[in-house]
Chimera marker file (.cmm) of the C-alpha trace (Angstrom):
<marker_set name="trace">
<marker id="1" x="125.045" y="142.895" z="65.237" r="1" g="1" b="0" radius="0.5"/>
<marker id="2" x="123.809" y="139.356" z="64.661" r="1" g="1" b="0" radius="0.5"/>
<marker id="3" x="121.071" y="137.470" z="66.506" r="1" g="1" b="0" radius="0.5"/>
<marker id="4" x="119.697" y="133.977" z="66.310" r="1" g="1" b="0" radius="0.5"/>
<marker id="5" x="119.481" y="130.679" z="68.131" r="1" g="1" b="0" radius="0.5"/>
<marker id="6" x="120.764" y="127.132" z="68.128" r="1" g="1" b="0" radius="0.5"/>
<marker id="7" x="118.470" y="124.187" z="68.858" r="1" g="1" b="0" radius="0.5"/>
<marker id="8" x="119.107" y="120.473" z="68.558" r="1" g="1" b="0" radius="0.5"/>
<marker id="9" x="117.905" y="120.411" z="64.925" r="1" g="1" b="0" radius="0.5"/>
<marker id="10" x="118.363" y="123.958" z="63.638" r="1" g="1" b="0" radius="0.5"/>
<marker id="11" x="120.694" y="126.959" z="63.623" r="1" g="1" b="0" radius="0.5"/>
<marker id="12" x="119.132" y="130.328" z="62.772" r="1" g="1" b="0" radius="0.5"/>
<marker id="13" x="121.224" y="133.453" z="62.182" r="1" g="1" b="0" radius="0.5"/>
<marker id="14" x="119.557" y="136.833" z="61.638" r="1" g="1" b="0" radius="0.5"/>
<marker id="15" x="121.556" y="139.772" z="60.311" r="1" g="1" b="0" radius="0.5"/>
<marker id="16" x="119.504" y="142.929" z="60.932" r="1" g="1" b="0" radius="0.5"/>
<marker id="17" x="122.133" y="145.207" z="59.356" r="1" g="1" b="0" radius="0.5"/>
<marker id="18" x="125.590" y="144.478" z="57.996" r="1" g="1" b="0" radius="0.5"/>
<marker id="19" x="127.683" y="147.327" z="56.637" r="1" g="1" b="0" radius="0.5"/>
<marker id="20" x="131.094" y="147.046" z="55.043" r="1" g="1" b="0" radius="0.5"/>
<marker id="21" x="133.186" y="149.878" z="53.680" r="1" g="1" b="0" radius="0.5"/>
<marker id="22" x="136.474" y="150.000" z="51.767" r="1" g="1" b="0" radius="0.5"/>
<marker id="23" x="138.278" y="153.105" z="50.587" r="1" g="1" b="0" radius="0.5"/>
<marker id="24" x="141.525" y="152.987" z="48.616" r="1" g="1" b="0" radius="0.5"/>
<marker id="25" x="143.118" y="156.434" z="48.294" r="1" g="1" b="0" radius="0.5"/>
<marker id="26" x="146.610" y="155.110" z="47.522" r="1" g="1" b="0" radius="0.5"/>
<marker id="27" x="145.697" y="153.464" z="44.228" r="1" g="1" b="0" radius="0.5"/>
<marker id="28" x="146.241" y="155.270" z="40.915" r="1" g="1" b="0" radius="0.5"/>
<marker id="29" x="142.432" y="155.223" z="40.648" r="1" g="1" b="0" radius="0.5"/>
<marker id="30" x="140.966" y="155.989" z="44.090" r="1" g="1" b="0" radius="0.5"/>
<marker id="31" x="137.934" y="153.875" z="44.867" r="1" g="1" b="0" radius="0.5"/>
<marker id="32" x="135.195" y="153.682" z="47.452" r="1" g="1" b="0" radius="0.5"/>
<marker id="33" x="132.982" y="150.660" z="47.996" r="1" g="1" b="0" radius="0.5"/>
<marker id="34" x="130.227" y="150.253" z="50.542" r="1" g="1" b="0" radius="0.5"/>
<marker id="35" x="127.908" y="147.291" z="51.081" r="1" g="1" b="0" radius="0.5"/>
<marker id="36" x="124.731" y="147.296" z="53.177" r="1" g="1" b="0" radius="0.5"/>
<marker id="37" x="122.681" y="144.153" z="53.583" r="1" g="1" b="0" radius="0.5"/>
<marker id="38" x="120.124" y="142.447" z="55.801" r="1" g="1" b="0" radius="0.5"/>
<marker id="39" x="118.990" y="138.857" z="55.877" r="1" g="1" b="0" radius="0.5"/>
<marker id="40" x="119.017" y="135.478" z="57.528" r="1" g="1" b="0" radius="0.5"/>
<marker id="41" x="120.282" y="131.921" z="57.152" r="1" g="1" b="0" radius="0.5"/>
<marker id="42" x="118.825" y="128.682" z="58.508" r="1" g="1" b="0" radius="0.5"/>
<marker id="43" x="120.872" y="125.477" z="58.766" r="1" g="1" b="0" radius="0.5"/>
<marker id="44" x="119.079" y="122.225" z="59.613" r="1" g="1" b="0" radius="0.5"/>
<marker id="45" x="119.484" y="118.470" z="59.428" r="1" g="1" b="0" radius="0.5"/>
<marker id="46" x="119.105" y="117.166" z="55.850" r="1" g="1" b="0" radius="0.5"/>
<marker id="47" x="115.650" y="115.767" z="55.119" r="1" g="1" b="0" radius="0.5"/>
<marker id="48" x="116.311" y="114.311" z="51.674" r="1" g="1" b="0" radius="0.5"/>
<marker id="49" x="117.652" y="110.766" z="51.315" r="1" g="1" b="0" radius="0.5"/>
<marker id="50" x="118.478" y="108.633" z="54.318" r="1" g="1" b="0" radius="0.5"/>
<marker id="51" x="118.347" y="110.269" z="57.713" r="1" g="1" b="0" radius="0.5"/>
<marker id="52" x="121.271" y="110.138" z="60.087" r="1" g="1" b="0" radius="0.5"/>
<marker id="53" x="119.386" y="107.459" z="62.056" r="1" g="1" b="0" radius="0.5"/>
<marker id="54" x="119.371" y="105.216" z="58.964" r="1" g="1" b="0" radius="0.5"/>
<marker id="55" x="123.145" y="105.401" z="58.716" r="1" g="1" b="0" radius="0.5"/>
<marker id="56" x="125.434" y="103.445" z="60.955" r="1" g="1" b="0" radius="0.5"/>
<marker id="57" x="127.644" y="105.767" z="62.985" r="1" g="1" b="0" radius="0.5"/>
<marker id="58" x="131.304" y="105.673" z="62.066" r="1" g="1" b="0" radius="0.5"/>
<marker id="59" x="133.369" y="104.042" z="64.797" r="1" g="1" b="0" radius="0.5"/>
<marker id="60" x="135.196" y="106.481" z="67.010" r="1" g="1" b="0" radius="0.5"/>
<marker id="61" x="138.935" y="106.173" z="66.625" r="1" g="1" b="0" radius="0.5"/>
<marker id="62" x="140.868" y="106.085" z="69.842" r="1" g="1" b="0" radius="0.5"/>
<marker id="63" x="142.385" y="109.483" z="70.434" r="1" g="1" b="0" radius="0.5"/>
<marker id="64" x="140.314" y="111.069" z="67.664" r="1" g="1" b="0" radius="0.5"/>
<marker id="65" x="138.608" y="113.374" z="70.128" r="1" g="1" b="0" radius="0.5"/>
<marker id="66" x="139.121" y="114.352" z="73.719" r="1" g="1" b="0" radius="0.5"/>
<marker id="67" x="135.392" y="115.152" z="74.016" r="1" g="1" b="0" radius="0.5"/>
<marker id="68" x="133.771" y="112.274" z="75.897" r="1" g="1" b="0" radius="0.5"/>
<marker id="69" x="130.261" y="113.591" z="75.109" r="1" g="1" b="0" radius="0.5"/>
<marker id="70" x="130.884" y="112.911" z="71.406" r="1" g="1" b="0" radius="0.5"/>
<marker id="71" x="131.606" y="109.249" z="72.112" r="1" g="1" b="0" radius="0.5"/>
<marker id="72" x="128.452" y="109.033" z="74.224" r="1" g="1" b="0" radius="0.5"/>
<marker id="73" x="126.297" y="110.633" z="71.486" r="1" g="1" b="0" radius="0.5"/>
<marker id="74" x="127.796" y="108.396" z="68.809" r="1" g="1" b="0" radius="0.5"/>
<marker id="75" x="127.180" y="105.196" z="70.742" r="1" g="1" b="0" radius="0.5"/>
<marker id="76" x="123.625" y="106.124" z="71.787" r="1" g="1" b="0" radius="0.5"/>
<marker id="77" x="122.221" y="105.781" z="68.232" r="1" g="1" b="0" radius="0.5"/>
<marker id="78" x="120.413" y="109.128" z="68.557" r="1" g="1" b="0" radius="0.5"/>
<marker id="79" x="120.737" y="111.755" z="65.891" r="1" g="1" b="0" radius="0.5"/>
<marker id="80" x="123.475" y="114.155" z="66.993" r="1" g="1" b="0" radius="0.5"/>
<marker id="81" x="122.729" y="117.840" z="67.549" r="1" g="1" b="0" radius="0.5"/>
<marker id="82" x="123.140" y="119.888" z="64.384" r="1" g="1" b="0" radius="0.5"/>
<marker id="83" x="126.127" y="121.818" z="65.754" r="1" g="1" b="0" radius="0.5"/>
<marker id="84" x="127.974" y="118.576" z="66.626" r="1" g="1" b="0" radius="0.5"/>
<marker id="85" x="127.233" y="117.188" z="63.162" r="1" g="1" b="0" radius="0.5"/>
<marker id="86" x="128.769" y="120.281" z="61.568" r="1" g="1" b="0" radius="0.5"/>
<marker id="87" x="131.800" y="120.450" z="63.872" r="1" g="1" b="0" radius="0.5"/>
<marker id="88" x="132.619" y="116.719" z="63.964" r="1" g="1" b="0" radius="0.5"/>
<marker id="89" x="131.138" y="115.060" z="60.835" r="1" g="1" b="0" radius="0.5"/>
<marker id="90" x="133.727" y="112.241" z="60.842" r="1" g="1" b="0" radius="0.5"/>
<marker id="91" x="132.533" y="111.161" z="64.262" r="1" g="1" b="0" radius="0.5"/>
<marker id="92" x="129.040" y="110.385" z="62.959" r="1" g="1" b="0" radius="0.5"/>
<marker id="93" x="129.306" y="109.548" z="59.261" r="1" g="1" b="0" radius="0.5"/>
<marker id="94" x="132.251" y="108.200" z="57.292" r="1" g="1" b="0" radius="0.5"/>
<marker id="95" x="133.620" y="110.267" z="54.411" r="1" g="1" b="0" radius="0.5"/>
<marker id="96" x="132.467" y="107.739" z="51.789" r="1" g="1" b="0" radius="0.5"/>
<marker id="97" x="128.855" y="107.872" z="53.011" r="1" g="1" b="0" radius="0.5"/>
<marker id="98" x="128.972" y="111.646" z="53.373" r="1" g="1" b="0" radius="0.5"/>
<marker id="99" x="129.803" y="112.157" z="49.697" r="1" g="1" b="0" radius="0.5"/>
<marker id="100" x="126.559" y="110.483" z="48.610" r="1" g="1" b="0" radius="0.5"/>
<marker id="101" x="124.264" y="111.930" z="51.296" r="1" g="1" b="0" radius="0.5"/>
<marker id="102" x="123.865" y="115.475" z="52.564" r="1" g="1" b="0" radius="0.5"/>
<marker id="103" x="124.193" y="115.885" z="56.312" r="1" g="1" b="0" radius="0.5"/>
<marker id="104" x="122.758" y="119.396" z="56.514" r="1" g="1" b="0" radius="0.5"/>
<marker id="105" x="120.588" y="121.665" z="54.385" r="1" g="1" b="0" radius="0.5"/>
<marker id="106" x="120.454" y="125.421" z="54.465" r="1" g="1" b="0" radius="0.5"/>
<marker id="107" x="118.310" y="128.260" z="53.220" r="1" g="1" b="0" radius="0.5"/>
<marker id="108" x="119.186" y="131.923" z="53.130" r="1" g="1" b="0" radius="0.5"/>
<marker id="109" x="117.773" y="135.251" z="52.047" r="1" g="1" b="0" radius="0.5"/>
<marker id="110" x="119.733" y="138.499" z="51.913" r="1" g="1" b="0" radius="0.5"/>
<marker id="111" x="118.685" y="141.903" z="50.620" r="1" g="1" b="0" radius="0.5"/>
<marker id="112" x="121.326" y="144.317" z="49.380" r="1" g="1" b="0" radius="0.5"/>
<marker id="113" x="120.278" y="147.917" z="49.975" r="1" g="1" b="0" radius="0.5"/>
<marker id="114" x="120.098" y="150.564" z="47.281" r="1" g="1" b="0" radius="0.5"/>
<marker id="115" x="122.807" y="152.559" z="49.070" r="1" g="1" b="0" radius="0.5"/>
<marker id="116" x="125.371" y="149.894" z="48.131" r="1" g="1" b="0" radius="0.5"/>
<marker id="117" x="128.266" y="151.234" z="46.031" r="1" g="1" b="0" radius="0.5"/>
<marker id="118" x="130.802" y="148.903" z="44.399" r="1" g="1" b="0" radius="0.5"/>
<marker id="119" x="133.860" y="150.479" z="42.769" r="1" g="1" b="0" radius="0.5"/>
<link id1="1" id2="2" r="1" g="1" b="0" radius="0.2"/>
<link id1="2" id2="3" r="1" g="1" b="0" radius="0.2"/>
<link id1="3" id2="4" r="1" g="1" b="0" radius="0.2"/>
<link id1="4" id2="5" r="1" g="1" b="0" radius="0.2"/>
<link id1="5" id2="6" r="1" g="1" b="0" radius="0.2"/>
<link id1="6" id2="7" r="1" g="1" b="0" radius="0.2"/>
<link id1="7" id2="8" r="1" g="1" b="0" radius="0.2"/>
<link id1="8" id2="9" r="1" g="1" b="0" radius="0.2"/>
<link id1="9" id2="10" r="1" g="1" b="0" radius="0.2"/>
<link id1="10" id2="11" r="1" g="1" b="0" radius="0.2"/>
<link id1="11" id2="12" r="1" g="1" b="0" radius="0.2"/>
<link id1="12" id2="13" r="1" g="1" b="0" radius="0.2"/>
<link id1="13" id2="14" r="1" g="1" b="0" radius="0.2"/>
<link id1="14" id2="15" r="1" g="1" b="0" radius="0.2"/>
<link id1="15" id2="16" r="1" g="1" b="0" radius="0.2"/>
<link id1="16" id2="17" r="1" g="1" b="0" radius="0.2"/>
<link id1="17" id2="18" r="1" g="1" b="0" radius="0.2"/>
<link id1="18" id2="19" r="1" g="1" b="0" radius="0.2"/>
<link id1="19" id2="20" r="1" g="1" b="0" radius="0.2"/>
<link id1="20" id2="21" r="1" g="1" b="0" radius="0.2"/>
<link id1="21" id2="22" r="1" g="1" b="0" radius="0.2"/>
<link id1="22" id2="23" r="1" g="1" b="0" radius="0.2"/>
<link id1="23" id2="24" r="1" g="1" b="0" radius="0.2"/>
<link id1="24" id2="25" r="1" g="1" b="0" radius="0.2"/>
<link id1="25" id2="26" r="1" g="1" b="0" radius="0.2"/>
<link id1="26" id2="27" r="1" g="1" b="0" radius="0.2"/>
<link id1="27" id2="28" r="1" g="1" b="0" radius="0.2"/>
<link id1="28" id2="29" r="1" g="1" b="0" radius="0.2"/>
<link id1="29" id2="30" r="1" g="1" b="0" radius="0.2"/>
<link id1="30" id2="31" r="1" g="1" b="0" radius="0.2"/>
<link id1="31" id2="32" r="1" g="1" b="0" radius="0.2"/>
<link id1="32" id2="33" r="1" g="1" b="0" radius="0.2"/>
<link id1="33" id2="34" r="1" g="1" b="0" radius="0.2"/>
<link id1="34" id2="35" r="1" g="1" b="0" radius="0.2"/>
<link id1="35" id2="36" r="1" g="1" b="0" radius="0.2"/>
<link id1="36" id2="37" r="1" g="1" b="0" radius="0.2"/>
<link id1="37" id2="38" r="1" g="1" b="0" radius="0.2"/>
<link id1="38" id2="39" r="1" g="1" b="0" radius="0.2"/>
<link id1="39" id2="40" r="1" g="1" b="0" radius="0.2"/>
<link id1="40" id2="41" r="1" g="1" b="0" radius="0.2"/>
<link id1="41" id2="42" r="1" g="1" b="0" radius="0.2"/>
<link id1="42" id2="43" r="1" g="1" b="0" radius="0.2"/>
<link id1="43" id2="44" r="1" g="1" b="0" radius="0.2"/>
<link id1="44" id2="45" r="1" g="1" b="0" radius="0.2"/>
<link id1="45" id2="46" r="1" g="1" b="0" radius="0.2"/>
<link id1="46" id2="47" r="1" g="1" b="0" radius="0.2"/>
<link id1="47" id2="48" r="1" g="1" b="0" radius="0.2"/>
<link id1="48" id2="49" r="1" g="1" b="0" radius="0.2"/>
<link id1="49" id2="50" r="1" g="1" b="0" radius="0.2"/>
<link id1="50" id2="51" r="1" g="1" b="0" radius="0.2"/>
<link id1="51" id2="52" r="1" g="1" b="0" radius="0.2"/>
<link id1="52" id2="53" r="1" g="1" b="0" radius="0.2"/>
<link id1="53" id2="54" r="1" g="1" b="0" radius="0.2"/>
<link id1="54" id2="55" r="1" g="1" b="0" radius="0.2"/>
<link id1="55" id2="56" r="1" g="1" b="0" radius="0.2"/>
<link id1="56" id2="57" r="1" g="1" b="0" radius="0.2"/>
<link id1="57" id2="58" r="1" g="1" b="0" radius="0.2"/>
<link id1="58" id2="59" r="1" g="1" b="0" radius="0.2"/>
<link id1="59" id2="60" r="1" g="1" b="0" radius="0.2"/>
<link id1="60" id2="61" r="1" g="1" b="0" radius="0.2"/>
<link id1="61" id2="62" r="1" g="1" b="0" radius="0.2"/>
<link id1="62" id2="63" r="1" g="1" b="0" radius="0.2"/>
<link id1="63" id2="64" r="1" g="1" b="0" radius="0.2"/>
<link id1="64" id2="65" r="1" g="1" b="0" radius="0.2"/>
<link id1="65" id2="66" r="1" g="1" b="0" radius="0.2"/>
<link id1="66" id2="67" r="1" g="1" b="0" radius="0.2"/>
<link id1="67" id2="68" r="1" g="1" b="0" radius="0.2"/>
<link id1="68" id2="69" r="1" g="1" b="0" radius="0.2"/>
<link id1="69" id2="70" r="1" g="1" b="0" radius="0.2"/>
<link id1="70" id2="71" r="1" g="1" b="0" radius="0.2"/>
<link id1="71" id2="72" r="1" g="1" b="0" radius="0.2"/>
<link id1="72" id2="73" r="1" g="1" b="0" radius="0.2"/>
<link id1="73" id2="74" r="1" g="1" b="0" radius="0.2"/>
<link id1="74" id2="75" r="1" g="1" b="0" radius="0.2"/>
<link id1="75" id2="76" r="1" g="1" b="0" radius="0.2"/>
<link id1="76" id2="77" r="1" g="1" b="0" radius="0.2"/>
<link id1="77" id2="78" r="1" g="1" b="0" radius="0.2"/>
<link id1="78" id2="79" r="1" g="1" b="0" radius="0.2"/>
<link id1="79" id2="80" r="1" g="1" b="0" radius="0.2"/>
<link id1="80" id2="81" r="1" g="1" b="0" radius="0.2"/>
<link id1="81" id2="82" r="1" g="1" b="0" radius="0.2"/>
<link id1="82" id2="83" r="1" g="1" b="0" radius="0.2"/>
<link id1="83" id2="84" r="1" g="1" b="0" radius="0.2"/>
<link id1="84" id2="85" r="1" g="1" b="0" radius="0.2"/>
<link id1="85" id2="86" r="1" g="1" b="0" radius="0.2"/>
<link id1="86" id2="87" r="1" g="1" b="0" radius="0.2"/>
<link id1="87" id2="88" r="1" g="1" b="0" radius="0.2"/>
<link id1="88" id2="89" r="1" g="1" b="0" radius="0.2"/>
<link id1="89" id2="90" r="1" g="1" b="0" radius="0.2"/>
<link id1="90" id2="91" r="1" g="1" b="0" radius="0.2"/>
<link id1="91" id2="92" r="1" g="1" b="0" radius="0.2"/>
<link id1="92" id2="93" r="1" g="1" b="0" radius="0.2"/>
<link id1="93" id2="94" r="1" g="1" b="0" radius="0.2"/>
<link id1="94" id2="95" r="1" g="1" b="0" radius="0.2"/>
<link id1="95" id2="96" r="1" g="1" b="0" radius="0.2"/>
<link id1="96" id2="97" r="1" g="1" b="0" radius="0.2"/>
<link id1="97" id2="98" r="1" g="1" b="0" radius="0.2"/>
<link id1="98" id2="99" r="1" g="1" b="0" radius="0.2"/>
<link id1="99" id2="100" r="1" g="1" b="0" radius="0.2"/>
<link id1="100" id2="101" r="1" g="1" b="0" radius="0.2"/>
<link id1="101" id2="102" r="1" g="1" b="0" radius="0.2"/>
<link id1="102" id2="103" r="1" g="1" b="0" radius="0.2"/>
<link id1="103" id2="104" r="1" g="1" b="0" radius="0.2"/>
<link id1="104" id2="105" r="1" g="1" b="0" radius="0.2"/>
<link id1="105" id2="106" r="1" g="1" b="0" radius="0.2"/>
<link id1="106" id2="107" r="1" g="1" b="0" radius="0.2"/>
<link id1="107" id2="108" r="1" g="1" b="0" radius="0.2"/>
<link id1="108" id2="109" r="1" g="1" b="0" radius="0.2"/>
<link id1="109" id2="110" r="1" g="1" b="0" radius="0.2"/>
<link id1="110" id2="111" r="1" g="1" b="0" radius="0.2"/>
<link id1="111" id2="112" r="1" g="1" b="0" radius="0.2"/>
<link id1="112" id2="113" r="1" g="1" b="0" radius="0.2"/>
<link id1="113" id2="114" r="1" g="1" b="0" radius="0.2"/>
<link id1="114" id2="115" r="1" g="1" b="0" radius="0.2"/>
<link id1="115" id2="116" r="1" g="1" b="0" radius="0.2"/>
<link id1="116" id2="117" r="1" g="1" b="0" radius="0.2"/>
<link id1="117" id2="118" r="1" g="1" b="0" radius="0.2"/>
<link id1="118" id2="119" r="1" g="1" b="0" radius="0.2"/>
</marker_set>
């Protein structure tokens, strides 16, 4: 199972235990692989370079989205929630500006257990 939370500025995902198993008995060389890992990932608004508030929002194209809350967020001048920035980046920052500035940053740490077998 996975746990975590989403706030306006951060997404945190905790993976207490993740187990994957693959067994191939039909191959000429039967194999068995098993992966066990634990860890977490944090995604947040980029802090390096210009902030989203320093960038002018890209104009919303008519018919680009049926979500009226996106138009309201874009026109308010406030930094959008992190999940909206990830789902609808074109609504907030044009592609040309996005290539030179990161919108989000992430950090992760995963531990692979000693019981892991890769064939």
